[in-house]
C-alpha positions as CSV (number, residue, x, y, z in Angstrom):
1,M,-13.2,14.4,11.7
2,V,-11.2,17.0,12.3
3,V,-7.4,16.6,11.6
4,T,-4.5,18.0,14.0
5,F,-0.7,17.6,14.3
6,E,-1.0,14.5,16.4
7,T,-3.5,12.8,13.9
8,I,-0.8,13.5,11.3
9,R,2.1,12.6,13.2
10,D,0.0,9.3,14.0
11,I,-0.8,8.3,10.3
12,Q,3.2,8.5,10.2
13,R,4.0,6.3,12.7
14,S,1.5,4.1,11.3
15,E,2.9,4.0,7.9
16,K,6.4,3.7,9.5
17,E,5.6,0.6,11.3
18,N,3.3,-1.2,9.0
19,R,5.4,-2.8,5.8
20,N,1.7,-2.7,4.1
21,L,-0.4,0.2,3.6
22,I,-2.5,1.0,6.5
23,K,-5.9,2.0,5.8
24,L,-6.7,5.6,6.1
25,P,-10.0,7.3,6.9
26,D,-12.0,8.3,3.9
27,G,-11.4,11.7,3.0
28,I,-8.1,11.9,5.0
29,F,-6.3,13.9,2.4
30,E,-9.0,16.8,2.1
31,E,-9.1,17.2,6.1
32,I,-5.5,17.4,5.9
33,A,-5.6,20.0,3.2
34,E,-8.2,21.9,5.4
35,Y,-5.9,21.9,8.3
36,I,-3.0,23.1,6.1
37,K,-5.0,26.1,4.9
38,R,-6.4,26.7,8.4
39,K,-2.7,26.6,9.9
40,E,-2.0,29.2,6.9
41,S,-5.0,31.5,7.2
42,R,-4.5,31.7,11.0
43,N,-0.5,32.8,10.6
44,E,0.2,31.1,14.1
45,D,2.5,27.7,14.5
46,F,4.8,28.5,11.9
47,L,7.1,25.4,13.2
48,E,4.2,23.0,13.9
49,L,3.0,24.1,9.9
50,E,6.2,23.4,8.5
51,N,6.7,20.2,10.7
52,A,3.3,18.9,9.3
53,K,4.1,19.2,6.0
54,N,7.1,17.6,6.2
55,I,5.4,15.1,8.2
56,I,2.7,14.6,5.3
57,K,5.2,14.4,2.5
58,D,7.3,11.7,4.2
59,I,3.4,9.5,4.3
60,L,3.3,10.0,0.9
61,D,6.5,9.1,0.3
62,R,6.3,6.3,1.9
63,R,2.8,5.1,0.4
64,E,4.4,5.5,-2.8
65,H,7.2,3.4,-2.4
66,K,4.9,0.7,-0.9
67,I,2.9,1.0,-3.8
68,V,5.5,0.8,-6.5
69,N,6.9,-2.5,-4.4
70,M,3.0,-3.7,-4.6
71,A,3.0,-3.3,-8.4
72,V,5.9,-5.2,-9.0
73,M,4.5,-8.1,-6.5
74,Y,1.4,-7.8,-8.2
75,V,2.6,-8.5,-11.8
76,R,4.6,-11.2,-10.2
77,S,2.4,-13.0,-7.8
78,G,-1.1,-11.9,-8.3
79,V,-0.9,-10.4,-4.6
80,I,-3.4,-7.6,-4.4
81,P,-2.9,-4.9,-2.3
82,R,-5.4,-3.1,0.0
83,N,-6.0,0.4,1.7
84,M,-5.0,2.4,-1.1
85,T,-7.0,5.7,-1.8
86,K,-8.7,6.2,-5.0
87,E,-5.7,8.2,-6.5
88,E,-3.4,5.8,-5.3
89,E,-5.6,2.9,-7.1
90,K,-5.0,5.2,-10.1
91,F,-0.9,5.5,-9.7
92,F,-0.9,1.6,-9.0
93,A,-2.7,0.6,-12.4
94,E,-0.8,2.7,-14.6
95,L,2.6,1.2,-12.6
96,V,0.9,-2.6,-13.2
97,K,0.3,-1.4,-16.8
98,I,3.8,-0.2,-17.3
99,I,5.7,-2.9,-15.5
100,K,3.7,-5.4,-17.6
101,E,4.4,-3.4,-20.7
102,F,8.4,-3.8,-19.7
103,R,8.2,-7.1,-19.2
104,D,6.2,-8.4,-22.2
105,S,8.4,-6.4,-24.4
106,Y,11.9,-6.3,-23.1
107,Y,11.9,-9.8,-21.6
108,M,10.9,-11.0,-24.7
109,S,13.5,-9.4,-26.6
110,L,16.4,-10.9,-24.3
111,I,14.3,-14.3,-24.1
112,Y,13.6,-14.8,-27.7
113,G,15.5,-11.9,-29.9
114,K,12.3,-10.7,-30.8
115,R,11.1,-7.0,-30.1
116,E,7.6,-7.8,-30.4
117,K,5.3,-5.1,-28.7
118,E,1.9,-6.8,-27.8
119,E,-1.2,-5.3,-27.0
120,V,-1.4,-5.1,-23.3
121,V,-5.0,-5.8,-21.7
122,T,-5.1,-3.9,-18.3
123,E,-7.5,-6.0,-16.0
124,E,-8.9,-4.6,-12.8
125,P,-7.4,-6.3,-9.8
126,P,-9.8,-8.5,-8.4
127,K,-10.8,-8.3,-4.8
128,I,-9.8,-10.2,-2.1
129,E,-10.2,-10.1,1.7
130,M,-8.2,-8.5,4.4
131,I,-7.1,-10.4,7.5
132,Q,-6.1,-9.2,11.0
133,M,-3.6,-11.2,13.0
134,T,-5.0,-12.5,16.3
135,E,-1.9,-13.6,17.6
136,D,2.4,-13.2,16.7
137,V,3.1,-15.6,14.3
138,S,6.9,-16.3,14.0
139,E,8.9,-16.2,10.8
140,F,7.6,-18.9,8.3
141,V,7.8,-19.8,4.5
142,F,4.9,-20.1,1.9
143,G,5.2,-20.2,-1.3
144,E,8.6,-18.3,-2.2
145,R,7.9,-15.7,0.7
146,V,9.2,-15.4,4.3
147,Y,6.8,-14.1,6.5
148,N,6.9,-12.9,10.1
149,L,3.2,-11.5,11.2
150,K,2.4,-9.5,14.0
151,K,-0.7,-9.7,16.4
152,D,-2.7,-7.1,15.3
153,E,-1.4,-6.7,11.8
154,I,-3.2,-6.2,8.9
155,A,-2.1,-7.7,6.0
156,S,-3.6,-8.8,2.0
157,L,-2.2,-12.2,1.6
158,S,-2.8,-14.9,-1.3
159,K,-6.0,-16.5,-0.6
160,E,-4.6,-19.5,-0.2
161,L,-2.6,-18.2,2.7
162,E,-5.0,-15.8,4.1
163,D,-7.4,-19.1,4.3
164,F,-5.1,-21.2,6.2
165,L,-4.3,-18.6,8.8
166,V,-8.1,-18.0,9.4
167,K,-8.2,-21.8,9.8
168,K,-5.3,-22.1,12.5
169,G,-7.0,-19.7,14.2
170,V,-4.4,-17.1,14.3
171,A,-5.9,-14.5,11.8
172,K,-9.3,-13.3,11.3
173,R,-11.0,-12.0,8.0
174,I,-12.2,-7.9,8.2
């Protein structure tokens, strides 16, 4: 895949439009690095190169923000995120570990008046399937969350909710 300015812009647009991480092509960041090297070595399209760098930073910031939120959500509810790169998976695992340690330590001291530090065992998040919405589903409540899912949106939800949506025929497993 040859990355162009339009490719980078399309990724940014998709990240903006989706509240979940979008699925990126394998090796996309290596391809983006090659694009930047190619543009810098040719000393051409300086404005395009600077715009591309700003867009890439925006993409990374958006994904980072989503991963931080997903780590908190995972610790609270066990909802497993999808579409992370290998580097993002490492970042996510470290965030989960830190959040669990904080909760175990700080919350325990608040609730029980103790400050015991237990060894936290970080387990690999179990793999779950992704679904793609085949129809718009208006706002509904499932568990403690409110959902508003749009056609073609790809989501990583609890197994129970995924099973329900697939059974109702408004989503398909991917």
